N, C-alpha and C positions, 0 to 999 in steps of 0.2 A: 393507409398503412399506419399502425400504431406507433407511438413514440418508441416503445421498447423494441419492436421489430426493426424500425428504421435505425436505431442506435446499434443494434446487433450487427446489421449489415455494414454500417460505417466502420465499426471497430474491427470486424472480421477482415474487411478489405485493408485496413491499416496494418493489421498484424501480418497478413500475407505479404504485403509490400515490404515490410521491415525484415521479415525472416528470409525473404528472397535476397535481400541485400546483405544479410549477415547469416549465411547458412551455417556458420560454425556454432551458432547459438541455438539452443532449444529451450522451450519453456514447458514446465510440467506442473500439474496441479489440477484439482485440489489435493493436497497432501494432509493426511490426518496423523498427527504425531501419536505414536503408540499403537498404530494399526500394524499388526503383524504382517499383513499382506503387502505393506509398503515399507518393510523394515530397512532395506538397503538405502532408499532415498531419504528416509527419516534419519538414519544414522549420519548420512552426509550433510543433511540440512542442520542437524544439531551441532555437528562439528564446526561447520562454517559459522553458525550463529554464535557459538561459544567463543570462537577465536576472534570474531568481530567485536563482540562485547568486551572481551578482555583487552583488546587493543585500543578501541575507540570510545566505548561507552560503558565503563565498568559499573556505573551505578545501576544499569539495567539488570545486573546480576545480583544486586543486594537483596536483603531479606524483605524489604518493603515491596519491591517489584516482583519477587518470586511469589510472595503471598498474594499480591494483587492478581497475578496471572492465574493462580490456582482458583481464586474466587471467581474470576471472569469465566474461566473454563467450566466451572461448575454450573454457571448460569447459561452460558452459550459457548460451546466448544469452538475454538478457532480452527481455521484451515490455513494452509500456507501454499504459496506458489514459489517455484524456484526456477532460476535460469541456470542452465548447465553448459559447460564446454566439455564435450565428451561425457564422462560420468562425474565430473567435478562441479560442485555447486559454486557459482560465482555471484549469486544474488538471491534475495528472498523477500517476500512480502507476506504479512499476516493479515487475514481478513476475518472479521467477526460480525455476525448479525444477531442482534437481540440483547447485547450488553456493550457498554461503552467504557473503555478504560479512561478516556480523557476526563470524564466527569468526576473521577476519583482523585484527580491530581491537583485541583484548584477550585476554591469556591466560585471564582469568576466563571470557570468552565462549567461547573455543575449547573449554574443558572441557565446555560444555553442548551442543556441536554434535552429539554422539552421541545426545542425547535428542530431536533434531529432524530426524533423517534421514528422508527421504521427506516433507518438508514443503515448502510453497511459501513463499518469502521475499517479503514485501511491504516495499518501501523507496522512498525518494525521493518520498514523498507531499508534494506542493507545491500550494498553492492561492493564487490572487490574494487579497491581504489584504482589499481592500475588498468582497469578495464572500463573506465568511465566513458571513453569515446564510443562505446557500444550502446550507451543509453539503456543500460539494464533496467533502470528504474522505470522508464517509460514502457518498456516491453512488459514488465511485471504488472504495472497498473492497467494496461490495456487487456491483458489476458484475464486478470482477476475481475475486471469490470464485466467482461463477457460472461464469465461464470456466474457472477451475481445476477446479471440480466436474465440468464437462462434458467436459473434454479431458485432464486430467492424472490420473495414478494416484498421488496423494499422500494422506497421512493427516491433514493439517491445515494450519494457517498459523502462521508465525513472523514476528515483526516487531520490529526494534530501533527504538525511538522515544524522543523526549524525554519526560520524566515528565508534562508537561502534556498530551501527546497520548494518554496511556495510557487515558484514559476512552473514547476512540473505540473502541479495540480491545477494551476490556472490554465494550462494548455488544454485541460479537460473541462474547463468551464466552472471549476470550483472557485468560490470567492471567500474572502475572510469574513468571519462572523463578528469580529471585534475590530474596533478602530486601531487598537494597539496590541502588541504582542504581550503574552502573559509569562511571567517568571514562574518556573517550577522548582521549588526548593529541593524536592527529592531528586532532581536531575542537575545537581551542582549549580542551581540557580539559573540554568539556561533559559533563554527566551524562546517561546513557542507561538505558533500561529494556528488557530483553528480554522480550517477550510471546509466548505460544504457546497454541494450542488445537487439539484434535482435532476432527474433524467432529462426533462425538457431543456434545462439550462445546458447540460452537457451535450445533448444532441445539437442544439443551436450553435454551440461553439465549435465542435469538431467538424460539423458539416461545412463550415466555411474554409476548411483546410484541405489541401491535397491529401490523398491517402497516407503517404509516407510521413507527412508533417503532423498527422494526428497522433503520431508517437514522437516524432522529432528526430533531427539529425544534427543538432548543434552540440559541440563538446561542452560538458559541464561536469563539475565535481559534485557527487552525491554525498552530502554529509547528513546522515540520517540516523536518528535513534528514537523516533516517535513511536 
């Protein structure tokens, strides 16, 4: 069995186990912003994202980040995944293949871009704060990983995140690419960690865990604006 197929099986089993335990949650995607056929969920996603940025990460809505997002979308349009309770969005994740936002944020990070060509970039992971016990971040990462595995020809995942979120990606086998965190002036000088993992690395890691633990069941706060 190929690495890709084996990893699809492991992640699918983990998702089934998690959703059985939390039937009130549903995960949807890929969502293409601006797609008229997905207008209702796009509207809900945009509303959630705007409220989150306004409350917790206002710099993501500034002119620099708005312009950067337009440039990235022109090169490789992003897709989103969302977790819902009923029809209400309570978490989201952005995925992009073919262009990397992180390399535009720091010279130190730009040097590493050559090491992550043909990776999917996970970013903008946001979760409603009072629902952190549901581990929305892990559910989104698992579902998005499955979609990438099934539809994209990439070698793995790369994610720029706050240090406190690194443990989430480490659960999937991603590892830091730098010995120390990097400051991002455009994000209020916040410190960030660049994580990456190939499919074989991810498979080796998640295969050692029971299905439910491949997503996780420990309470954590998700402070995310990568």
